[in-house]
C-alpha positions, -999 to 999 in steps of 0.1 A, spaced: -253 555 430 -266 530 455 -285 548 484 -299 530 514 -329 546 531 -336 535 567 -374 545 581 -393 528 609 -424 530 583 -429 529 547 -459 525 525 -483 509 529 -479 515 567 -471 553 565 -489 574 591 -477 610 589 -454 637 575 -420 619 582 -430 589 562 -443 610 533 -409 628 533 -391 594 533 -413 579 504 -412 611 484 -374 611 484 -371 575 476 -395 580 444 -375 608 433 -340 591 436 -351 558 421 -350 577 388 -313 582 387 -300 559 414 -304 525 428 -324 528 461 -328 503 486 -353 507 519 -350 491 551 -382 492 572 -404 475 597 -432 449 589 -458 431 605 -458 395 616 -464 369 595 -445 340 610 -408 334 619 -398 342 582 -407 379 591 -380 379 617 -355 380 588 -348 411 563 -360 399 528 -355 424 497 -383 422 473 -391 445 443 -417 472 451 -424 500 427 -387 504 414 -374 500 447 -358 472 465 -376 469 501 -363 451 528 -391 445 554 -386 426 588 -406 422 621 -380 435 649 -385 412 681 -413 427 704 -447 423 718 -463 437 686 -454 454 655 -449 492 649 -475 495 622 -503 485 646 -490 507 678 -521 528 673 -547 499 673 -562 506 708 -532 497 727 -530 509 765 -503 531 778 -488 503 800 -487 480 769 -472 506 748 -446 514 773 -436 480 774 -432 481 737 -411 512 737 -388 496 764 -383 466 741 -377 488 709 -354 514 723 -323 494 720 -334 466 697 -303 440 692 -325 424 665 -328 454 646 -290 460 649 -284 429 634 -308 433 606 -293 467 599 -257 452 595 -266 424 575 -288 444 549 -256 471 549 -232 441 543 -251 429 517 -261 458 496 -228 480 505 -245 514 498 -226 545 490 -247 567 509 -273 560 539 -301 584 548 -319 578 582 -354 591 590 -375 583 622 -361 552 640 -383 547 667 -399 515 656 -363 502 647 -345 512 675 -314 532 683 -288 505 680 -294 511 640 -272 543 642 -242 521 654 -247 495 623 -247 527 600 -216 541 616 -198 505 610 -203 511 574 -182 543 572 -203 559 542 -217 596 541 -248 592 565 -275 618 565 -302 618 592 -333 638 587 -351 649 621 -388 651 618 -399 657 656 -388 661 692 -390 627 698 -351 624 703 -351 649 730 -384 642 750 -395 604 754 -434 610 742 -425 635 716 -451 658 730 -442 695 738 -470 718 742 -467 756 737 -496 776 753 -501 813 759 -471 838 765 -445 811 750 -449 790 779 -436 756 774 -452 724 789 -432 692 782 -450 657 783 -458 639 817 -426 619 815 -406 652 819 -389 636 852 -369 613 831 -366 633 797 -330 643 808 -317 607 811 -336 598 781 -320 625 762 -284 619 772 -291 582 760 -305 595 726 -278 622 721 -252 592 730 -269 566 704 -271 589 678 -237 605 684 -230 628 650 -240 618 616 -221 633 587 -249 657 582 -283 665 598 -312 680 580 -340 699 599 -372 711 580 -375 742 604 -354 766 623 -372 755 654 -363 721 654 -327 729 646 -326 753 677 -344 726 698 -314 701 694 -289 727 695 -298 735 728 -298 699 740 -263 696 726 -271 669 698 -251 662 667 -219 681 680 -198 674 649 -224 670 623 -229 694 594 -265 712 600 -289 722 574 -326 736 576 -341 724 543 -379 728 538 -396 694 532 -404 686 497 -439 685 481 -449 650 470 -455 654 431 -490 642 435 -497 668 459 -482 695 435 -505 718 416 -493 731 379 -498 768 375 -527 759 350 -543 738 379 -536 766 406 -556 792 383 -583 769 377 -588 761 415 -585 800 423 -611 810 397 -635 785 413 -626 797 448 -631 835 435 -665 822 423 -674 811 457 -663 843 471 -687 861 445 -716 840 462 -703 850 495 -691 815 504 -658 811 523 -644 777 531 -620 771 560 -605 737 563 -588 718 590 -567 686 580 -555 664 608 -562 644 638 -592 654 658 -575 659 691 -574 686 718 -537 692 718 -541 699 682 -559 728 688 -594 717 673 -616 730 704 -600 764 697 -607 764 660 -644 755 668 -647 781 696 -631 810 671 -653 798 642 -684 802 662 -673 837 670 -671 843 631 -703 864 621 -707 851 587 -736 828 580 -719 818 546 -686 804 561 -681 769 564 -657 748 583 -645 716 566 -629 690 591 -612 661 578 -595 636 602 -601 610 628 -595 611 665 -608 610 699 -629 642 690 -647 627 661 -680 621 682 -680 653 695 -673 672 662 -700 650 646 -727 661 669 -717 699 664 -719 692 626 -757 680 633 -764 710 651 -747 736 627 -748 732 590 -717 753 585 -697 726 599 -688 698 575 -670 664 586 -652 643 561 -638 617 585 -605 598 572 -594 614 538 -567 600 514 -541 618 500 -560 623 468 -589 633 489 -568 661 506 -556 673 471 -592 676 462 -602 693 494 -576 719 490 -587 726 456 -618 738 470 -610 755 504 -601 791 508 -578 788 538 -563 759 559 -563 765 595 -535 747 617 -546 756 653 -520 731 671 -509 736 707 -481 712 701 -446 723 690 -449 713 656 -419 710 632 -431 717 596 -466 704 592 -469 688 556 -507 703 554 -490 738 554 -466 729 525 -494 712 507 -519 740 513 -492 766 497 -488 744 469 -526 745 459 -524 784 465 -543 782 495 -535 808 521 -528 793 558 -536 806 594 -512 788 619 -505 788 655 -470 801 662 -462 769 678 -427 753 671 -419 758 634 -455 756 621 -458 794 611 -422 800 600 -431 802 564 -464 822 571 -457 859 561 -483 880 579 -509 894 554 -492 881 526 -498 842 525 -518 837 555 -519 849 591 -507 838 624 -514 839 662 -503 830 697 -512 793 701 -542 788 725 -554 825 717 -590 819 704 -598 856 706 -569 863 681 -578 830 661 -612 844 656 -597 878 644 -577 860 619 -608 841 605 -625 873 601 -598 890 585 -595 863 559 -632 863 554 -633 898 550 -607 901 520 -620 915 488 -617 893 457 -587 911 444 -571 908 479 -578 870 481 -563 865 446 -531 885 454 -528 863 489 -535 832 471 -508 838 441 -484 848 471 -490 816 488 -483 795 456 -452 813 450 -441 805 486 -431 769 475 -426 769 440 -390 758 448 -396 730 469 -399 700 447 -387 665 455 -361 670 425 -344 703 438 -348 686 476 -329 656 462 -302 677 445 -295 694 479 -294 662 497 -268 646 472 -244 677 479 -244 669 518 -215 648 534 
């Protein structure tokens, strides 16, 4: 079967979980199918305006530069709000992307099309996909289709605070709903995201499924690797050492200030907080790390580095105030047998079973976050071993192979 995957970003320009999922699916499907990728590229002369296919690690990858003021992969490189606003206006309904998609689809004649985030390509691409009249499966990764900035913050008592562009959100949502219409099937990695779009009346004629994101094979721990890592963690506990980890953007809306405040309340001189990532709070956290030896800064960490970190940590903390979909770091932590403490924002804590594979708490509640940290720190070795094993078992069926088998049954 010939399968076309359309995603705004693809390696080496991947930024987040959505790109990791698209790449994981592509790498798995190429084992038994012919896989083509259509994605954005950077400007390198007028030749980059035309999509050209080339072989990349067993995949046929078409990259092109959609006409705009700068390339999508460079959007995070210090661009002002005004410049990014102009870029989004140009990208929203990009006729150049529509033509490129029509060209690749006509040339390759795929039997099935899978789409992921389309922000950098634009929302005329679905029209090109519909024209192909083949099964089309779209995976939704965030609230971007319903809210212009993709920002939805949940604070105490379940109060939702939409982004600053709320006044135009309704118009934007109608435009996106019209542009996307109804793919053959829509996949949501969390129940939260399905409910969010159902309330906004997206995809009325589509078949809808909630399927957990697959764990990349590089992040999957074999049972022997899990046992080895667990043994090392239990040895650390025997020395009264407890390592908590935060992996992600160092920004306020990700709940990092809440985590730091809660950690400082933890009455355990042998507890450590390992922080991996970059962002606007980097310098602030670095100063705190200089003042308190219990805080350890890692900066940017590669995927291999995250795997190594998870093999050594006792607990991953996800304190985000954003209504997250299904943070990949939770899946990856469970894959390593690492319990998770997560804020109940969006779908982040959907897989956290209280007291079994981790703990959850209301977003923004520093007191209850500190309590969750303390509960984890006070587990006996036997209790921790049980929780770690349950965490590992949570995602044992979330393999790329099983995920793709499910995808191939959708129409």
